[in-house]
N, C-alpha and C positions, 0 to 999 in steps of 0.2 A: 530383585533383579527381573522377575517375570513382568512386572509392570513396565520397567524400563524397556525391555525387549519388545513388549507389546506396543509401546509408544513408537518405537523405531519402525516396527512393521507397518503400523497405521500411517505414520508420516511418510515413509517411502512409497507406500501404496498410493497415497494422495498425490505425491510429487509425480510419479509415473503416469497415473491415470489422468490427472489434470493437465500436466505438461504435454505428454505425448498424445493424450486424447485431443488436445487443442489442435495438434498438427494433423492427426489422422482424420478427425471428424469435421474440423472447422476451417483449417487454413485454406484449403482450396475449394471451399463450397461455392458454387456459382453465385455471383453477384454479392453475396454476403460473406465471402471468405475473409478471415481475419489477417491473413498474410504472415510474413516473418515477424513483424512487430507485435502482432497479437499473440503469437506463440511465445515470443520472448517474455511478454508481460504475463502470460499464463504460468510459465515456469516460475517467475518471480513471486507470483501470488500464491502458488502452492507452498513454497517455503515460508513465506511471510505468515500465512494463515496457520500452518501447522506448527511453526515455531512458537506462536502465541498459544496454540491449543495444547501442545504436548511437550514443548521445549522445557518446561519446568519439571517434567518427569524424567526424560531421557537425555536432555541436553540438546535435542533437536538436530541430530547429525544428518540422518536420511541419506548418507553418502559414505562409502568406505574411505574415500580420500580425505574427507573431513575428519572421520574418526582417527585416521593415521596422523593427520596434521595436529590434531588436538593432543594426541599421545606424545608426539615429539615436542610439543610446546609445554608439556608438563601438566596438561589439563585433563588427562584421561589415563586409565589404568590398563596395563598390558593384558591382564587377565580378562578384561571385558572386550578386547578388540575383536577377536574372532567370533564370539557370539553376536556382536553388533553386525559384523560383516554378513554373517549367515542370515539373520533376520532381515537385513536390508535387501539382500538379493532375493530372498523368498517373497518379501513384500512387493518388490518390483515385478517379479514374475507373476504374482497373483494379479496385480493391476493390469499387466499386459494381456493376460488371459481374459480378464473381464472386458477389457477394451476390444480385444479381438472378437469376443462373443457378441458384443454390441455392433461393432462395425460390419461384421459379416452378415448382419440382417438387412443391409442395404442392397437393392437390386444391382447386379453386376459388380459386386464388391471384389476387389483384388488387393491383397495386402501390399504388393510391391515392396517398397523400402520400409514401410510400417514405422516411420519416424526413427529408423536406426541410424547409427553413425558409420562413417566410412572415410576412406582416403582414396585417391586415384579416381577410378571410374565410379566409386560409390560416394565420393565427395560431391555435394551440390554444385560446387564450382570447379570440380575436377582438380583440386589441389593435391600436391605431391604428399607422399608419406612424411617427408621431413617437415613440410609446412604444417601438416596436421599435428605431428608430434610436438612441434615447438609451440603452437598456439594453445594446445591443451595443457602443456606444462605451465606456461606463463599465466594463463587465465585461472587455472586451479590454484596456483601459488598465490595470485592476487586475491582469490576468493577466501583462502585461509587467512590471509592477513586482515581482510575486512572482518571476518568472523571473530578472530581473536581480538582485534581492536575494539569491535563493537560490544563484545562481552567482557571487556576488561573492567577493572574497578574504576579506571579513570573516565570511562565513557558514561554519558547520561543514562540513567536507569530507564528501562522500559522501551528503549528505541532500537535495541539490537535486531529484532526480527525485521523491522522496516529497512534498516541498512543492509541486512543480508539479502532480503528479497529483492531490493533494488539492484544490488550487486549482481545477483544471478540474472536479472533482466538485462543489465548492461552486457554481461558475458554472452548471452544469447544474441543480442543485437550485433555484436562483433563477429561471432564465430559460426552462426548458422550457415552462412555460405561456404565455410571452410570444411567443417566436420559434421555439420548438423548439430553441433554442440553436445559434448558429453560432460566433461568435468566431474563425472559421476559414474564409476564402474557399474553400480547396481542398475542405474537407468539404462546404460548401454546393453548390459546383459539381458535385461528384461525383454526388450523389444526385438533383439537380434534373432531370437529363436522363432519369431513369427514372421520375419521378413522373407520375401521371395528373392533374396539376393545372397551374396557371399558375406553378409554382415557377421556371421559367426566366425568365419575365417579371418576377419579383420578385428575381431573383438580383443585380441591380445593388446593392441595399441591403446584401446580405451580402458584398459586396466593399468598398463605400465605408465602411460603419460600422466593421468590424473594422480596416481599414487606418487610419482616423482614430484609433481607439483605440490601435492599435499605435504610431502616431506620437506621440500624447500620452503614452503610457506611457514611451516611450523618452526623450522630452524631460523629463518629470518626474524620471525617474531620473538623467539626465545632469546636469541643472542644479539640482536641488533636493536629491536624496537621496544621490547618489554621493559617496564619500570617496576614490575612486580617482583 
């Protein structure tokens, strides 16, 4: 169990450091900034690379909503859910702290939103709470369906991390303007505490919506799509 939890810690750390790091350090860099598309690709690459690296040890969840969805689909055990959630959140917080320590070394550094998620005034496009809730539920549900399908016995062997990483890239391309993309409570929690906004006050949405989405994705796969 220790190896599995360690793998989840490392994988979640990599996801937050690489994904949020691309937003904080590289997205708006003068002339060479990678923009929204680059951030979306970075998040996808973090999951793809760590799914290949440690997915065989822990299952490569790196996300409390994914753990819940896999549980509902019958692919995960109840007794492991909360330990996974704990190390995922700790891994994300450790990554955000590392990122803050690096970013604060730049002249004139100000954390501002620090890649955090939000609705209303904290949404990049100032989308409403209802819009942000809906998109997070839909996209997290779709993400779980991709994960469950790509890792099913009917899927081609060895390609699951590629499909999952590309799915996360697509999710970010769609929803960065809406919520700055969560679909992952650990990722949202990690950076909220370093932002100079009310991101912590809005954090509840980025737990509830992804968990509902993970639950729905697991149910859809188990009772509608699965042939296992």
